[in-house]
Structures are given as C-alpha cells and as structure tokens.
C-alpha positions as CSV (number, residue, x, y, z in Angstrom):
1,M,118.0,89.8,133.7
2,T,116.9,91.9,130.7
3,S,113.5,91.2,129.2
4,S,113.1,89.0,126.1
5,C,111.9,92.1,124.1
6,D,115.1,94.0,125.1
7,R,117.3,91.1,124.0
8,L,115.3,90.8,120.8
9,D,115.8,94.4,120.1
10,A,119.5,94.1,120.7
11,A,119.7,91.1,118.4
12,L,117.8,92.8,115.6
13,T,120.1,95.8,115.9
14,R,123.1,93.5,115.4
15,I,121.4,91.9,112.4
16,D,120.5,95.2,110.9
17,D,123.9,96.8,111.3
18,A,125.0,97.6,107.8
19,A,128.7,97.2,108.9
20,G,128.1,93.8,110.3
21,E,127.3,90.3,108.9
22,G,123.6,90.2,109.5
23,A,122.6,90.3,105.8
24,R,124.9,87.3,105.1
25,A,124.3,85.4,108.4
26,C,120.5,85.6,108.5
27,L,118.6,84.8,105.3
28,T,115.1,85.3,106.7
29,V,114.3,87.5,109.6
30,Y,111.0,86.9,111.5
31,R,110.6,90.4,112.9
32,D,106.8,90.4,113.6
33,Q,106.6,86.8,114.8
34,A,109.7,87.2,117.0
35,L,108.3,90.4,118.6
36,A,105.0,88.6,119.4
37,A,106.8,85.6,120.9
38,A,109.1,87.9,123.0
39,Q,106.1,89.9,124.2
40,A,104.3,86.7,125.2
41,A,107.4,85.5,127.0
42,D,107.7,88.8,129.0
43,A,104.0,88.6,129.8
44,R,104.5,85.1,131.3
45,V,107.3,86.5,133.4
46,E,105.0,89.2,134.7
47,A,102.4,86.5,135.5
48,G,104.9,84.2,137.2
49,I,104.6,81.6,134.5
50,S,107.5,79.8,132.8
51,L,107.5,77.3,129.9
52,G,111.0,76.2,130.9
53,P,114.7,77.4,130.6
54,L,114.3,78.4,126.9
55,D,111.3,80.6,127.6
56,G,112.1,84.0,126.0
57,A,115.5,82.9,124.6
58,I,116.5,84.4,121.2
59,V,117.1,81.5,118.8
60,T,118.0,81.1,115.1
61,I,117.4,78.0,113.0
62,K,119.5,76.8,110.1
63,D,118.1,77.4,106.6
64,L,117.3,73.7,106.1
65,F,114.5,73.4,108.7
66,D,110.9,73.4,107.6
67,V,108.8,76.3,108.7
68,A,105.1,76.0,107.7
69,G,104.3,78.1,104.6
70,E,107.9,78.6,103.6
71,V,110.1,76.9,100.9
72,T,113.0,75.2,102.6
73,R,116.1,76.5,100.7
74,A,119.0,74.7,102.4
75,G,121.2,77.4,101.1
76,S,120.3,76.7,97.5
77,K,118.8,78.9,94.9
78,V,117.6,75.8,93.0
79,L,115.5,74.8,96.0
80,A,114.4,78.3,96.5
81,D,113.1,78.3,92.9
82,E,111.6,74.8,92.8
83,G,110.7,73.9,96.3
84,K,107.1,73.7,97.6
85,P,106.2,75.5,100.9
86,A,106.4,73.2,103.9
87,T,103.0,72.2,105.3
88,S,104.2,72.1,108.9
89,D,107.1,73.1,111.1
90,A,109.8,70.6,111.6
91,P,109.4,68.8,115.0
92,I,112.4,70.6,116.5
93,V,110.9,73.9,115.5
94,Q,107.6,72.9,117.1
95,R,109.4,71.9,120.3
96,L,111.3,75.2,120.4
97,R,108.2,77.3,120.0
98,A,106.3,75.2,122.6
99,A,109.2,75.9,125.0
100,G,108.8,79.6,124.5
101,A,111.9,80.2,122.3
102,V,111.8,83.4,120.2
103,I,112.8,82.3,116.7
104,I,114.4,85.4,115.2
105,A,115.8,84.1,111.9
106,K,116.9,81.4,109.5
107,T,120.6,81.3,109.1
108,N,122.9,80.9,106.1
109,M,124.7,77.6,105.4
110,S,126.8,75.8,102.9
111,E,124.6,74.8,100.0
112,F,122.9,71.4,100.8
113,A,125.0,71.4,104.0
114,F,127.8,69.8,102.0
115,T,131.1,71.5,103.0
116,G,132.9,72.3,106.3
117,I,134.3,75.6,104.9
118,G,131.0,77.5,105.1
119,V,131.2,79.4,101.8
120,N,127.9,80.1,99.9
121,P,128.2,81.6,96.4
122,H,124.4,82.3,96.2
123,F,123.6,84.2,99.4
124,G,127.1,85.4,100.4
125,T,129.5,84.1,103.0
126,P,129.3,85.6,106.5
127,G,132.8,86.6,107.7
128,N,134.4,85.0,110.7
129,P,133.8,87.1,113.8
130,A,137.5,86.8,114.7
131,D,138.7,88.0,111.3
132,R,136.2,88.9,108.6
133,A,138.6,87.9,105.9
134,R,138.4,84.3,107.1
135,V,135.8,81.6,106.6
136,P,133.2,80.9,109.3
137,G,133.3,77.1,108.9
138,G,130.3,75.1,107.8
139,S,128.0,73.9,107.1
140,S,126.1,75.8,109.9
141,S,128.0,79.0,109.1
142,G,125.3,81.5,109.8
143,A,124.5,79.9,113.1
144,A,128.0,80.3,114.4
145,V,128.4,83.9,113.2
146,A,124.9,84.8,114.6
147,V,125.8,83.4,118.0
148,A,129.3,85.0,118.1
149,D,128.0,88.4,116.9
150,G,125.1,88.6,119.4
151,M,122.3,88.1,116.8
152,C,120.9,85.3,119.0
153,D,121.4,83.4,122.3
154,I,121.4,80.0,120.6
155,G,121.7,78.8,117.0
156,I,120.3,75.5,115.9
157,G,122.4,73.7,113.3
158,T,122.9,70.2,111.9
159,D,125.9,68.0,112.0
160,T,126.6,65.2,109.5
161,G,130.4,65.3,109.5
162,G,131.1,68.2,111.8
163,S,128.7,71.0,110.7
164,V,128.0,72.2,114.2
165,R,131.4,71.6,115.8
166,I,133.5,73.0,113.0
167,P,131.9,76.5,112.8
168,A,131.7,76.6,116.6
169,A,135.5,75.9,116.8
170,L,136.5,78.3,114.0
171,C,134.2,81.1,115.3
172,G,135.1,80.7,119.0
173,V,131.7,79.4,120.4
174,T,130.4,76.2,121.8
175,G,128.8,73.5,119.7
176,F,127.2,70.2,120.7
177,K,126.6,67.2,118.4
178,P,124.2,64.8,120.2
179,S,123.9,61.1,119.7
180,R,122.2,60.7,116.4
181,Q,119.0,59.2,117.5
182,R,118.5,61.8,120.3
183,V,116.8,64.5,118.2
184,P,114.3,63.8,115.4
185,T,115.6,64.9,111.9
186,T,112.1,64.9,110.3
187,G,111.6,68.3,108.6
188,A,115.3,68.9,108.2
189,F,116.4,68.8,104.5
190,P,118.7,65.8,104.5
191,L,122.3,65.4,103.5
192,S,122.7,61.8,104.7
193,G,119.9,60.0,106.5
194,T,122.4,57.7,108.1
195,L,124.6,60.4,109.6
196,D,122.6,63.6,110.0
197,S,122.1,64.9,113.5
198,I,120.8,68.2,115.0
199,G,122.6,70.2,117.6
200,P,122.9,73.7,119.1
201,L,125.6,76.4,119.1
202,A,125.8,78.9,121.9
203,R,128.3,81.0,123.9
204,N,128.3,78.4,126.8
205,I,127.6,74.8,127.4
206,A,124.6,75.5,129.7
207,D,122.6,77.1,126.8
208,C,123.5,74.1,124.5
209,A,122.2,71.7,127.2
210,K,118.9,73.6,127.5
211,A,118.3,73.6,123.8
212,D,119.3,70.0,123.4
213,A,116.8,68.9,126.1
214,V,114.0,70.8,124.4
215,M,114.8,69.4,121.0
216,A,115.1,65.9,122.4
217,G,111.7,66.2,124.0
218,E,113.1,65.8,127.5
219,A,112.2,67.6,130.7
220,A,114.5,70.3,131.8
221,W,117.4,69.1,134.0
222,T,120.1,70.7,136.1
223,L,123.6,70.9,134.5
224,D,125.9,70.2,137.4
225,A,129.5,70.2,136.4
226,A,131.2,66.8,136.8
227,P,134.3,66.7,139.1
228,L,137.5,67.0,137.2
229,A,139.6,65.2,139.7
230,G,139.9,61.6,138.6
231,L,138.2,62.2,135.3
232,R,139.5,59.7,132.7
233,I,140.4,61.6,129.5
234,G,141.9,59.7,126.7
235,V,144.0,61.8,124.3
236,A,143.7,60.4,120.8
237,Q,147.1,59.8,119.2
238,G,148.1,59.4,115.6
239,L,145.8,60.8,112.9
240,P,143.8,63.4,115.0
241,L,147.1,65.1,115.9
242,E,148.7,65.1,112.5
243,T,149.3,68.3,110.5
244,L,148.2,70.6,113.3
245,D,149.0,74.2,112.5
246,D,151.1,76.3,114.9
247,T,148.1,77.8,116.8
248,V,146.3,74.5,117.3
249,G,149.5,72.7,118.0
250,K,150.2,75.2,120.9
251,R,146.7,75.6,122.4
252,F,145.7,72.0,122.5
253,P,148.6,70.7,124.7
254,Q,148.2,73.8,126.9
255,A,144.6,72.8,127.5
256,L,145.6,69.2,128.3
257,D,148.2,70.5,130.8
258,R,145.5,72.6,132.6
259,L,143.2,69.5,132.8
260,E,146.0,67.4,134.2
261,K,146.9,70.0,136.8
262,A,143.2,70.1,137.8
263,G,143.3,66.4,138.6
264,A,142.1,64.8,135.5
265,R,143.7,61.4,134.6
266,L,145.1,61.8,131.1
267,S,146.2,58.9,129.0
268,N,147.6,58.7,125.5
269,E,145.3,56.5,123.5
270,V,146.5,54.7,120.3
271,L,143.4,53.9,118.3
272,P,144.2,51.9,115.1
273,L,140.4,51.8,114.4
274,L,140.6,55.5,113.5
275,D,142.9,54.5,110.7
276,E,140.4,51.8,109.7
277,V,137.7,54.4,109.6
278,M,139.7,56.5,107.2
279,Q,140.5,53.5,105.0
280,V,136.8,52.7,104.8
281,L,136.0,56.3,103.9
282,S,138.7,56.4,101.3
283,R,137.0,53.5,99.5
284,T,133.3,54.5,99.8
285,S,131.5,57.4,101.4
286,I,128.1,56.8,102.9
287,L,127.5,60.5,102.9
288,V,128.4,61.0,99.2
289,A,126.3,58.0,98.2
290,E,123.2,59.2,100.1
291,A,123.7,62.8,98.9
292,Y,123.9,61.7,95.3
293,A,120.7,59.7,95.7
294,I,119.0,62.9,97.0
295,H,120.3,65.2,94.3
296,R,120.9,63.1,91.2
297,D,117.8,64.4,89.4
298,R,118.6,68.0,90.5
299,L,122.2,67.7,89.2
300,A,121.0,66.4,85.8
301,R,118.7,69.4,85.4
302,R,120.3,72.3,87.3
303,A,124.0,71.6,87.8
304,A,124.9,75.0,86.4
305,D,122.9,76.7,89.2
306,I,124.6,74.8,92.0
307,D,127.9,75.6,93.7
308,P,130.5,73.9,91.5
309,V,132.3,72.4,94.5
310,I,129.1,70.8,95.7
311,V,128.4,69.5,92.2
312,R,131.9,68.0,92.1
313,R,131.6,66.3,95.5
314,T,128.1,65.0,95.0
315,E,128.7,63.5,91.6
316,R,131.3,61.2,93.1
317,G,128.3,59.2,94.3
318,R,127.4,58.2,90.7
319,D,130.3,55.7,90.8
320,I,129.4,54.1,94.2
321,S,127.8,50.7,93.7
322,S,125.0,49.4,95.9
323,A,127.3,46.5,96.9
324,D,130.0,48.9,98.0
325,Y,127.5,51.0,99.9
326,I,126.1,48.0,101.7
327,D,129.7,46.7,102.5
328,T,130.5,50.1,104.0
329,L,127.4,50.1,106.2
330,Q,128.4,46.7,107.5
331,A,132.0,47.8,108.1
332,R,130.7,50.9,109.9
333,A,128.5,48.8,112.2
334,A,131.5,46.7,113.2
335,L,133.7,49.7,113.8
336,I,130.9,51.4,115.9
337,R,130.9,48.3,118.2
338,A,134.7,48.3,118.4
339,M,134.8,52.0,119.3
340,D,132.0,51.7,121.9
341,A,134.0,48.9,123.6
342,R,137.3,50.9,123.3
343,L,135.7,53.9,125.1
344,A,134.2,51.9,127.9
345,D,137.1,52.6,130.2
346,L,137.3,56.3,129.4
347,D,135.0,59.2,130.4
348,V,135.8,61.2,127.2
349,L,138.2,61.1,124.3
350,A,139.9,64.4,123.5
351,M,141.3,65.8,120.3
352,P,141.4,69.2,118.5
353,T,138.1,69.9,116.8
354,T,139.9,71.0,113.7
355,P,143.6,70.7,113.0
356,I,143.8,74.2,111.6
357,V,142.4,77.6,112.4
358,A,139.9,79.2,109.9
359,P,141.5,79.7,106.5
360,R,141.3,83.1,104.7
361,L,138.7,83.3,102.0
362,D,141.4,83.9,99.4
363,E,143.1,80.6,100.5
364,V,140.0,78.6,99.5
365,A,139.1,80.6,96.4
366,E,140.5,78.0,94.0
367,P,138.6,74.6,93.9
368,K,141.6,72.4,94.5
369,A,142.7,74.4,97.5
370,F,139.1,74.5,98.8
371,L,138.8,70.7,98.6
372,A,142.1,70.2,100.4
373,R,141.3,72.5,103.2
374,N,137.8,71.1,103.4
375,A,139.0,67.6,103.8
376,L,141.5,68.7,106.5
377,I,138.9,70.7,108.5
378,L,136.4,67.8,108.4
379,R,139.0,65.1,109.3
380,N,138.6,64.9,113.1
381,T,134.9,65.6,113.3
382,T,133.8,63.1,110.7
383,I,135.2,60.3,112.8
384,V,132.5,61.1,115.5
385,N,129.6,60.8,113.0
386,F,130.9,57.7,111.4
387,L,131.4,56.0,114.8
388,D,128.0,57.1,116.1
389,C,129.3,59.0,119.1
390,C,128.3,62.3,120.7
391,A,130.7,65.2,121.0
392,V,131.1,68.8,122.0
393,S,133.5,71.5,120.8
394,L,134.6,74.0,123.5
395,P,136.5,77.2,122.6
396,L,140.1,77.3,124.0
397,P,141.5,80.5,125.5
398,R,142.2,82.9,122.6
399,E,145.2,84.8,123.9
400,G,144.4,87.5,121.3
401,G,144.7,85.0,118.4
402,L,142.3,83.0,116.3
403,P,139.8,80.6,117.8
404,V,140.6,76.9,118.4
405,G,138.2,74.2,119.5
406,L,138.7,71.4,122.0
407,M,136.6,68.3,121.1
408,L,135.4,65.9,123.8
409,I,133.9,62.7,122.6
410,A,131.7,60.2,124.5
411,R,129.9,57.0,123.7
412,N,126.5,57.0,122.1
413,G,123.8,57.7,124.6
414,Q,126.1,59.4,127.1
415,D,125.0,62.9,126.2
416,R,124.1,64.2,129.6
417,R,127.3,62.8,131.1
418,L,129.3,64.5,128.3
419,L,127.6,67.8,128.9
420,R,128.4,67.7,132.6
421,I,132.0,67.0,131.8
422,A,132.1,69.8,129.2
423,A,130.6,72.2,131.9
424,A,133.6,71.4,134.2
425,V,136.1,71.8,131.4
426,E,134.5,75.1,130.3
427,R,134.7,76.4,133.8
428,L,138.4,75.4,134.1
429,L,139.4,77.0,130.7
430,A,137.2,80.2,131.1
C-alpha cells in the first residue's frame, strides 16, 4: 500500500493538472494542512499506530461544511461576500480529522445545494469524467468529479433530494445516503432541515462504509457482503421506470437479470404510495418552503447575484402557506409509516438512480430545459428522502458508454444491512 504522502501527492497532481477539472471541482485546496496530516498518518504507520480505517485516507468535503476560520460559501458568491467565518469545524469534519483523514479540499456544488444538475455559474461547472461536455450531476458535483478523477479517495457530500446519489450515478462512482438521523448535520449550511442528510461518495462501497461509520460516530466494523442467494429484491414498478432513456432502459434490466441468476429473489412491486408521494409534492414542497425561509432575506437583497434558476425555484416558497406546509408534514409522516410497513418483507427495493444519463451542458443551457431535466433527474432519488429511507447508488457496467446508477433502498435504520447487500451486488457487477 502506498503511503498517505504519496497518495496526497498524486491527488494534488490531478487537482493541479491544467488540462483537468481540478480548478472547477476543488474551490479551496488545503495543501499545507493536508501535507501535515498525511505526514502524521505515515508516522503513525511507522510507529505501528492506527486511528482506524480512514487513517491517511485522502478526503474532500463539500463547500457547505463549516471549517473554523473560513466563510462557508455553499457554492454562492453572496455567501462568500457576506458570510462570517465559522467559529469551529462542523462535527463531521471534526470526526474525520480525529479518524486521521487527510482533508485535501472543499469541493464545488450547485449554489445552496439546490439542483440535481450540478451547474454553478459563479465558480464554474466541473465536466463529467465520462464526457466533459456533460453535466456532473448535483448538488455534490465537485465531490463526484474529484472521486472519479482521482483527486481524493472519498468525497463527503450532502443529500436532500439525491445530491449524493445523482452525481455518483452520472459520474460512475458509488454514493451512499444514510438514514437521516444517522449523521449530525450541524455545521452544514442547510437546504432543508427536514430532509438534509450527509453521505460519502467513493470508488467502492467499502470506502463509503468506512466514512459513514466515522461520520456517524460509530466504531469501525467489518463489511462482510451479504449472501445474494435468497435475497429479497423488490423491483419498483410504475413511476420509477417511466421515461427511461435507451441506456438506462437497457442496463437496468441487465443488472436485474444478473442478480436473479445469482440467486436473488426478484419481485415486481407495485407501489401506489409512490404516486401519492408525487401528488403531495406537486401540491406543496417541504424543501422549497424551508429553502425560502432560509433565503428570503437574501433573495430580497441580492437576487441579481444568485443563479437565476435557484432564484426561480426558491421563490416558489413565497406562496406556500403555513397550513399547507404543516399538512404536508403530516401527510409525509403517514406515508413514511406506510412505506416502512411495505418494505418489511423485502431486503431492498431497486430502481434506476436516475432515469437518464448525464445531459450535455448545452441541453440544459436554457432555463425551461434545465428545469425539466432537473425534475426528471431528481424524480427517483427524491422519493427516498421524502419517505425517510436509506439508499445507495452503485455504478452499473459501462460497456464503453455513459455511467448509469443502480439504486438500492432500505428501511430507515437498516444502513449496515444495506451496505452489506450493496457490497454483494457490487462484487457481482464488477
């Protein structure tokens, strides 16, 4: 195994490559601090000491996490102008440092974490590693590109409606959205306090599991792959399989076929409650209501300095009444209970992470087209956050084409079980 310093040097070389995406993927690079952390990790190895499985790992953090002494930008020039320096590191940053992680950079993101496309007009948009003319997915765009391009071992993102899983799927890496209560969100600039969660992106599920345990404040554990034989996999029917593009429409059933041949017990699951979720969301969005509450003053003062798409989406919250917001919270609670009961007889529910591959940048240049693609890309992943589940996106075999993600969903609190299942599926599809 190469030393932490050697891996840091390789990561910095990728970030500094003028022909690469480092300048757009990594907004702040911690060269001196990272070198000191890597040297300390290597010294511990020499002394036979380990702080755990993340000791010496090269890690990036999304631009919305507090780092002591720095303004937290959340991909926004308005926040960069007006923000006050954080007085302390976010709890997850503290936990990563205590575990020996080498934090190399803060990564780019959709402004305020509010689109699934991953475009940022202020700091640039990192090109998708599979095709630089395509979007990376968002909102944790820089995290996915940094992982895929070898700028880090693990990228830490946030997921409110799919912001870890979407860029993971579109960039061909792995992304894990834990149960919401699992990782503290204190010190992460909020989008929706009700829905925000924090999760890792990596090139394999084992690294995701290591980072998740550290951020959750749990002891390290062994990720043993679950047996595939007899595994109960429900395949969500209806809405999650609508409007699949040709690539997703081909790769998803191929993956299901391989799972069935490996002994998994697949069942087609008709889930009317997913349609109920979309009906509730079409009336009132918890996310939009809470985002407007966070940004209404900022919109009144500085709307001209904010991404127009973000302004348009956020201002919809002005028309959401408190009564409608409360009704939606109550409807959500009932649907969460119904989904938990519905999943009781399944190990995981499967669906494509996104129904389409990454769009080209020119396909989302016009606002109307942007919003249409954004809604489509977010459709499947948003269901998971609304229903308070945990989920993982695994890359499917590429066959020389664009990346496609397989999403596996489990009940709230079943995170470790889901990770074990994901490890088995990853091994099968590798």
